[in-house]
Structures are given as C-alpha cells and as structure tokens.
KESE-76340 format. One record per residue (C-alpha): residue in one letter; x, y, z. Coordinates in steps of 0.02 Angstrom, whole numbers, plus 50000, padded with zeros to 5 digits. Example, Ala and Ser with C-alpha at 12.3 -4.5 7.8 and 13.67 -1.06 7.14 Angstrom:
2
A506154977550390 S506844994750357 
END
This chain:
742
M529455391649000 A530245394249170 A528625401949234 K527655386349184 K528885375049276 T528735385849430 K526835384549430 S526915365749406 A528125363949551 K526985374149663 R525495363249619 K526465347549660 T527025354949824 A525235359749871 K524595342449823 K525925334149932 A525445345350077 T523595340750056 N523995322150050 R525065323750208 K523615332650294 R522385318950243 Q523575305250299 K523765314050465 Q521855314950483 R521685296450442 S523045292350564 T522175302450698 F520495293850659 F521245276350666 S522215280950822 L520595286150904 L519655270950838 F521015258450882 W521605266451044 P521345249751134 V522625242051016 T523865255951056 L523525253651241 V523805234851229 D525375237851127 I526085248951264 A525585236651399 T526385221951309 K527905231051242 K529105220551345 W528265204051296 H528955192051170 P528565198650995 F527455183550961 W526345186351113 N526365205051084 G525735201850906 C524375189950969 A523755202851094 R523705216250961 F522775204550840 I521455199550968 T521185217551020 T521045223050839 C519745209650804 F518785215150958 V518805233350902 I518255228850727 G516875217450793 F516295230650915 T516275243850779 I515285232750661 S514075228050801 L513845246350844 A513505250850663 A512325235950641 G511445240350802 G511185258050743 F510575251850574 Y509305239650647 W508765252150780 V508345264550643 R507385250950550 A506475245650708 S505995263650745 S504895263850590 Y503735250650668 D502235257050766 L502295250050944 D500425253050965 K500185238050850 V500745226850993 T499075229351080 E498005230550923 M497315213650873 P495825209250763 A494855200950902 R493095194150890 S491655205150942 I490535196451068 V488655197451044 Y487565197251199 A485705195351228 N484655209451299 D485245205551476 G487035210151428 K487675193751502 T487055179251396 E488265176751251 I487385172151090 G488825172850966 T490365181550899 V490655191850743 H492075199750644 G493955198950673 D495015183550710 N494405169550821 R495115178750970 L494355185151132 M495405198351221 L495855196451405 K496785206651534 F498295199451626 N497335195751786 Q495935186751692 V497045171851653 A497335157451775 P499045159451862 S499425141151822 F499375144851636 K500545159851651 Q501765148951747 A501605134651622 L501895146651477 I503455154151554 A504145136951601 R503895130751423 E504345146051321 D505525157251422 A505965151651597 R506995167351637 F505695179351565 Y505615190451721 K507515190051747 H508225195351579 G507885209851462 A507245209051286 I508655197151237 D509225182251340 F511115182451306 R511365167351418 G510115158051312 L510985163551153 V512655157151216 R511865140751270 A510995138251103 F512605142151008 S513675130551113 R512445116151093 F512385118950906 V514295118550897 S514505103651014 R513015092850964 G512425100150799 K510725102550880 K509695118050844 E508895125850996 G507795141251001 A508385156151101 S506945168151065 T506215176451217 I504355179251241 T504645197451195 M505495192351034 Q504055180350995 L502825194351028 A503755205050900 D503705190650776 N501825188250803 T501475206950787 Y502465212450635 S502785205550461 Y504595201150418 D505635185650381 G505945179650558 K506965164550502 S508355174150415 I509845182250505 D509235199350450 G507505195550519 K508205189450686 L509245205150708 L507735215950670 E506715205550792 M507995208950930 A507915227550897 L506015227150901 A506045217151063 I507155230351145 R505945243951093 I504465233751158 E505325230951327 N505665249551340 R503825253451307 Y502875239751400 S503035231251568 K503365212551581 D501555209051630 E500925219151482 I502085209751366 L501475193051432 E499665198751420 N499835203551237 Y500805187751197 M499435176851275 N498135185951171 R499135182951010 I499645164651024 F499015153450883 W498265137050945 G497765128850782 H496045127350700 S496015146450675 I496055148750865 R497005163950927 G497255169551106 I497125160251270 E495275164051298 S494725156751131 A495865141751157 S495155138451330 R493365140051271 T493655129751114 Y494585115251193 F493855114951370 E492235125151357 K492735136451500 P493525153751522 A495405154951541 A495225160551721 Q494545143251767 L495895132451689 S496575118451798 L498445115151811 S498295100151694 E497305110051564 A498475124951575 A500005113851549 M499205105751396 L498805122451315 A500575128751347 G501295112351283 I500455112251112 I500975129951062 R502515123950968 G501465112450857 P499655117850878 N498935107950733 T500035092650761 F499775091750949 S497955097650952 P496885086451064 F495585086750925 V496875078650811 D497955067850927 Y497365066851107 Q498865056551166 A500115068651087 A499255082951179 K499405073351343 N501255070151311 Q501555088651284 R500605092351445 N501745080451541 V503315088451467 T502695105551521 L502305099351697 G504075092351708 R504795109351663 M503665117751791 V504375106351925 H506155109651864 Y505945128451876 G505035127852043 F503295133151987 V502475117352058 T502985102952168 Q503225085252107 D501635079752197 E500615093452112 S501355088251946 D500935069851974 L499125074152018 A498965084751861 K499685070751753 A498415058551824 E496975070051779 E496015065751621 L495805080451504 D493965084551480 V494095090351299 R492565096851204 P491695081651127 N491515079350939 G489685083850936 R490015101351003 R491545105950900 I490545113450756 I489945131150789 H488155132250727 D487475147650645 S485805155450687 Y484575166950600 A484675179250745 M486555180750718 D486255183150532 A485105197750567 I486345205050692 R487805203850570 R486805212550434 D486395227050550 L488195228350611 D488815229950433 V487715245250415 I488025253050586 L489895251250613 E491275259850520 R492435248450425 H493885250550547 N492865244350694 I492225229550597 E493995224050551 M494735226350723 G493285218550817 G493465217151006 L491765225151031 K490355221051150 V488725220851053 T487165220951161 T485625215851064 T483755216051096 I483595197051084 D482745188651232 P483635171751248 T482095163351323 L480945168851183 Q482275165351051 K482535147651111 A480655144651124 A480405150850945 E481815140050874 L481215124450966 S479395127150921 V479705129450735 E480645112950727 K479455103450842 R477835109150759 L478455106650582 H479165089650624 T477415085250682 V476725091150514 E477975079950424 S477395065250528 R475615066450462 S474965051750365 G475135054350179 Y476365068850192 K477065071050015 H478575082450032 Q480365079450082 T480555078550271 R482025085750365 S482505068150420 Q482625062850238 F483675078150199 L484905073950339 Q485125056250269 I485855063450108 P487775063950114 S488315081850153 K489305083649991 Q487785078749888 R486525090249972 T485695104549881 A484495117249954 P483275108550072 K481515105550008 Y480685102050175 I479335113150249 Q479975129350326 G479395142250453 A479855159650512 V479505169750670 V479755187950717 C479285194150891 I479335212950928 D479185223051088 N477675234451065 K478355249151163 S480055250551081 G480145240650919 A481515229550994 I481585212550909 R481465199651048 A481555183950939 I481875180550756 V481895163650668 G482155162850480 G481975144150454 R482215127350536 N484115126750530 A485325140550481 D486715128050443 E485645119050315 S484885134550237 K485655151950252 F484125160750180 N483345171150319 R481485170050283 A481055181450428 L481945196050343 Y481915191750158 G480595178550131 R479275188450034 R477695177950029 Q475905182149987 I475055187650147 G473225185450101 S471955188650238 I473315194750356 F473185211450265 K471295213650284 P471385222550453 F472335236850372 V470975238750240 Y469695240150381 M470805252150479 T470895263450325 A469005262850308 F468795267650491 D469995282150463 K468835287750322 G467265287150427 M466595269350422 Q466015262150588 P466225243950646 G464345242350673 A463905247850497 W463155235850371 V464095228950221 R463495217050086 D464245199650079 S463485194549912 R464485190349755 I465405204849676 R464525210649519 P465535215049362 G466005233449364 E465435235549545 I467195238449614 K468245252849551 G469815246949462 S469215229149433 Y469295221549260 G468165209349168 N467205197249276 W468355198349427 S467325191549572 P468295183949718 A467435170249814 N467265167950002 S468325153950072 D466805143550119 R465955147149951 T464425154050040 Y463715171650032 E462565182150138 N461615197950108 M462085210150247 M463225208850398 T464125221250509 V465855227150466 R466475219750629 E465775202650585 A466495203450410 L468245205850481 A468025192950619 R467455180050490 S468725185950357 R467395187650221 N468185191350053 T466725199549963 A466325211050109 S468175215550128 V468285220549945 R466785232049965 I467555239850121 G469175242550025 D468195250549884 Y467425262350013 A469155266750082 Q469875268549904 I471455260049843 E472595275349859 N472145277150043 V472385258550076 L474105259249994 E474575274350100 T474075264950258 A475105250050201 R476615261250177 K476415269250348 V476335252750441 G477915246250357 F477475238150190 D478675249150092 Q478795238249936 K477855241249774 I476055235449800 P474845233349654 D473505246949648 T472145234449605 P470645228249706 A471525211449734 T472655220749856 Y471165222049975 L471325203149995 G473225203550022 A473715198649844 F475505204549867 E477065198249954 A477845203650119 T479075197150248 P478675190950424 Q479605205750497 Q478525217950400 V476955209050459 A477525209350641 Q477945227950630 A476275231950548 Y475245222250676 S476055231450821 A474985246450770 F473435238150843 P473975236351026 N474875253151013 G473375263650962 G474015266350785 V475815269950836 I477245260650751 Y479005258550820 R480335254850692 P481075237450727 F482895236350782 I483995222450848 I485585231050912 A485375240351076 Q487145246351110 I488955243651056 T490485247051164 D492325245151122 A493635235351218 E493895249951339 G492035251251377 N491745266951273 V490045267651189 V490315268051001 Y488465265750959 P487145270551088 G485725262150993 S484395270350889 G483135269951033 A481265270351012 M480725278850851 P478815279950856 Y477655287750729 Q475765288350708 A475235276750566 A473345277850592 K472055285850703 T472025278950878 G470175275250868 S470355266050703 A471755254950769 W470765251150926 S469195247150826 V470155234250725 S471015227550881 N469345225450967 T468755214450824 L470395204750816 Q470155200250998 E468545191850946 V469525181850816 T470535173750956 S469015170051063 R467685164250939 G468405166450764 T469685157150658 A470975157750798 A469815151450936 S470895135750955 L472165147251040 R471045146351194 S470275129151177 T471745118951114 Y473325128251163 D472735135051332 Y473285152851299 E472145163051411 V472905180451420 P472095195251329 C472655195351148 G472115198750970 G472645191550805 K472225186050630 T472505170050532 G472945169950349 T472945156050219 T473335158650035 D472635148749888 N472935129949891 Y473715131050064 R475345138149997 D475605150150143 A474975149050322 W475065164450432 F474615170050605 A474985187450670 G474455192050845 Y474865202550996 T474675205851181 S474875222751263 S476765219751269 L477255209051119 T476785206850937 C477275190850846 A477075185450665 V477265167350608 W477365160550430 V477405142350372 G477625136450193 M478715128450060 D480185137649982 D479625132349808 N477875139149840 K477055122049827 P475495118249931 T475965112950107 V474685100150167 H472825097550146 R471895109750260 G473535118350299 Y472705133750372 G473555147450470 S472595141250622 T473325123650607 L475125127150550 A475625144450611 L474525147250764 P475295133050869 I477035140650848 W476375157850899 A475605150251055 D477235141651105 V478245157651086 M477025168951178 K476785156551320 A478665157251349 A478595176051381 N478985180451561 P477435189351633 S478505200851738 Q479455206851585 Y478015206351463 P476395208751559 A474835204951458 H473625218251518 S471865220251456 L471875228451285 E470935243951336 P470775259651228 S471835274751272 L470565287951223 P468805292751280 F467215285851200 Q465485293151174 K463815284451153 I462975289750991 R461515283950884 L462215279850712 C461505273950546 R462065256650492 Y462045261450309 T463075277450315 S464035276850482 Q463405294550510 V462395301550655 A460635294350646 T459175305250598 P457325302450631 G457305295150456 C458575282050509 E457495278050659 Q455975276050548 Q456945264350431 R457595254650582 T459395257150529 A459895266650685 Y460885258750825 T461835264450978 A463735263750972 E465165268851083 V466275278650966 P468095283650998 S468275302351015 D469345303850857 L468065294450750 I466475303750798 P465525307750636 K465365326050589 H463765324450485 T462045317250508 C461465303550392 D461225309650215 N460415293350160 H458915296950270 P458955316050267 V457575320050389 R458185335750478 A459945332450412 Q461235344150485 V463115347250478 I464035345150641 Q465185359950676 E467025356350710 G467315353350896 T465455351550934 P464915334250994 P463485327150892 R461785327050969 A461105309850993 I459375309750916 P458195298751017 A457115285750935 R455275289350913 
END
C-alpha cells in the first residue's frame, strides 16, 4: 500500500515538473513575441498607471495585428505562388490572315477579338491617358498603392463613398486569373499576385500586357482591336482625343461605347483629358483642342464584319493544319496564297454578271434584290441564282481566288469547295486525253452518226445520246469533234479509250469521288466541284502535270517562329505530256472559233488561252473552265435547287463573262500569258486516219493517209493493221519510217 502511494506521489511530482517546463516555454515564447510590449512597459514604468496601461494596450494590439498580417501574408503568398506567371503574357488573341503579299489583311480567325501589340506600338497619348485615368502614380509605387488605399478608406469613412484603389498591376492580375475579386479574400489574393507580377515583369511590360487585355465592350479586347473597331486605324495612330475616349470608356465599356451613346463617350473623353491636365501629361491648351475635336467613329454601315468564302476555305484548312493549342491561343500570322486583286475581281464579277442575268426580261426566279427586301428574321436560304469561281496558279497549285457564292453572309454554303454539280461537256477533254494516251491521234476520223443499240460497251437498251444541235454527220476528225463538243463522237472516243482507263484518268486529275462506270460518264454525267474542275484543267497548260491545290502558304507565331512552312508545290504526272498538249491545242481553237469564241469578239480577251464550255440538260448548270500559261480558272453558274437557270443559259453566256473579268484582272508581270507551246519535240509522220497508226502503202491507196506532227511520247509503234500492205512492227526506241505516198 505504501509502495503504491509512493509511485503516485512520484507521478504527480513529474507531472508538475512537466507543466512548469511547458509554462516556462510558453512564457519564453510570449516574451519573445511580445518583446515590444515589455520594452514599452520598461520605458513607461514611471508613467501614471493609466497611461502606462494605454501604451501597453496599443503596443499589444500592434503586435497582434502585425503577427496576423504576417501570417496572412504568408498564407496568401503561398496561394499566389500556385498561379503561373507565364499566363500574364498568354492571351487568346486573334490570328491575322494575310494575302499572298504578306501585307494585305483579309481577315482574322480563332481566339478572342484581340490583336497583340508591343509597348512601343501604342500611341504615347493613350498610355498617358490610361495612366491618368486608371493609376496616376503607376510608375511611382509598387504593386500596391498604400497611399491610395489610405485615401480610399478615409473617403469611405468620412463621406461613405466607395473609391477604387486597385493599381494597374492589380487589375492585370484580376484580368489574368480566375477568382472572386470583389470579396476580401479575393482582394488579398490579388495583392499577393500583384507583388509577384511586379517582381517578375517591368512596369512597361505590365502596362503592355494590361493594354492587350482590356475589355472594351462588343467582344473587343485589347487596344489594337479597340482602335481598329472604333476608329478604323491602328493604335499607333490614335490622336489625343481618340486616346482619351478609349481610356475613358474602360470603366463602363458597354454603357459608354460610342456605338451605344456617342455623347456619353465624349463626356468620358473630357473627364480623362481633365485628369491628364491635372497630372501634367498635357497642357490646358492641348486638352481644349482635343475636346473640340469631333470623334470620327466607324459609321453604322461598316460596323458589321462581313464573312467571305475565301476566309471559309482558309478556316477549314487551318483546322486541319494547326494543333489544337495553337488554334485556341491564336496570335498567329497566316500568309495565304490569295491574290487580293484577283479575289476582288472574282467577287465583283460574280455579283455584277448575275445581277445582269436577273435583269433580263421574263426572268422567273427570285432575284437577290427581292431576297434583301425580306425582313432578316423571316429569311430562309436564298433562292436566287448563284455562281462559284476557283482560280489556281499553274506552277504551284496555289489558289489565287475562290468565290463560293454571291454573298457569304446570306449563304454560308461554299459552292466552290462543296457544290457538287453535274459537269457535262467540261469532262470531255479528259476522255480525249485518255484516248490519246492509248494511241488515238487528233487527226484520226471518228463517226458522228447516231449511236446504234449495243454499239457501245456497257450501254443498256436503246441508250443513244443526241448531239446538242440535234444534227449528225458521218465522219469528222477527233480534233473537230472535241472543238465542236459532239456527243456521239465523244462517246465513241470514250469507248475506244475504255471506261476503266477514263475513270483512272479522272482520278489522277483530281476527281476522287465515286464516278459511275457507264458510258454516260463520257459525257460528264456525274457531279464535281469547281475546285476539282480547276485542278483538273491545270493539267493541259502543264503538259499533264497536276499540282495539288493549297491556300495556306505559311504560318508564324507571335514571335515570328514558323510553325507551318507550307506544303509547297506537290506535282505529279497525271497524263502523257503529248496527250495533254494535244487536248490543249484543240481547246485553244475552242476560244478562237468554237463555243467560247465570244471571249475574243465580245469580251476583248486577246492573250493565248484555252478552255471549254459546259451546259447540262435544260440549262441547269453553266460552266467554263479555261487557262493561260500561268493561271487556270473554273466558273460555275446555276440554281441551288437544280432548277433551269434561264433560256439559252449556256456556259458561254453565263460562266464565260465571269471568267473573262477575272483573268483580265491578272497582273501580266505576275501572271504572264505566254504562248501555249509544247515542251517536248515533235516529228512529222504519215498516219492513217482510221487507225492512228503509221500509214502503209495500203493507206495511201485508200486515201486515208495524212501528215501529222506527233509529240515524241505519242509516236505510234505499229504500222496500220487496217490496210496491212507491208505492215511492220516498230521496234522500241526506233523512230517510225515515214512511208511516202505513191
């Protein structure tokens, strides 16, 4: 029993010793923490007890406040450290799209409505106006303006009036990061972030990033977009009056917008000018002159940003080319292949020529003028006549102009890229080119009579297409059949070439869709887009070479680094050089004495060129595809609902005039139209008109022989087997012997 009491006493003694030790530690901690109180107590020891107590109380409050502030500062500093300061300079700016000269701006894509600028690219008057209005002591204080905080607090206490004390750096933090900036917690975090920003960036860098982030209403972000939107000029050219207005409306961008309330915007300008005088940025005389200046704000008619089919095509390519991060961040410089002169000429011509069509007596369809009279909220898809144009550079595949309709705001459907329409006679040259690849010669004979049942492989029943003029002839040359676009002769030539070979040629020149393997295909009884037609026709001036079309030449980021160098020229041989030239030679005749002869006589287009008209049944589609040595252009005109256009709405009357307008706008120094000469040697040979083979004495006797200049890659390798007098096989690499007439 005594032993137990002894143990209990020892435990109590040890516990008391531990408590005394802890009390001593606490006393030491509080002595260290409140040493100012001890110091004040010693200093005021001889004072009256009341004043001594007051001094100790005030000092204690100060120590407690300081300790809490220090702890809070550490807490918010740790929180602020989790924010990435690189975000200050990262903004989803617009990417600017330029024409092929790298200077002419044709639009913007992706990101916010923001155009990034460097500090020295902004007018000094705006920087002064901004500082005067938002943070007059910006260059004199740190991240936090304590004088401003005291002033704001004193005015709130004395007058009950709230006054902002946020510095530009604090506003930059608020514009950069997501948090509740109106709460006390949010404001303390904002201060901590502002201190970190000031430690990382210079004052000029802070002001630069702030100017690029400011919201100006109407989805406008950044000083450059604001300047261009409101005054149609870059920020570097802002006048003092304009700069003061832009700085003045920041606090209520939608309320004070000059588009909403012009007088309110002027009042805010005058307030800003007064502050600039007060802080010594301008003199009173300069301020008075600026106040007297009328603000030249963008007029109503130019406040809507109009879309274009060229921009539609560019956006679609960008979505494929760029990685998602770059698309979201924007701020890129996109240089395209678009020639602004040709693009404008194409857009104007489509509207002008089709308006003329609508003005014809007895025109039965909706006109664009009638469409525009319908209230905007009641409009459906337009039903007026449409057109499309694609112009390609022969030597690169660069798209120089693209028009997908009459107005991209009224109809978003880009007919140039996605408008698949029956191409009709436009396809015939590729049937002939295939036949030439297989040995047929342009000077050979072909029948133009009606197609007999069962005559053409793959035909069914009594299929017998008619010629457009409903007349038929016995024999004519292949060249004449193409120049006159004879249907029956073209079907027979396709039958000679064979459908599988014709389809392969179609695929090679760019018609990559499913095409029916029936004889009707020889007459273009399938659908294609204007871009496909333009690409395909570029084979003729290029000697059978095709360049894949592209519209984006180069993309650089905000620092000038090339993020996409462009695909460059991507050529491939789609047909024999001699075959392409043989077709081209005939298509030149089409523009001089064939269905496109009005190009010379009516539209005064005199440079060397070739081309082909196309008109589908009942005038539903009108085509013209043509080329010079530098450019190839395809034009389509028709109705979206596939109704007939107008009576006698041929390709030569609807599409050809637009083609002429576009090509006449081409600068000869940039797109020289040289003579369309062959790029390979020729040889004179006596050939048989029936077989396209080297003539024999039998051919001479039957009077079917003729002299032709044949491209070196199309020289026949066999003498005529239809008139086999002394028939002989020509050995590979051995030129055929011309057999003289007897």
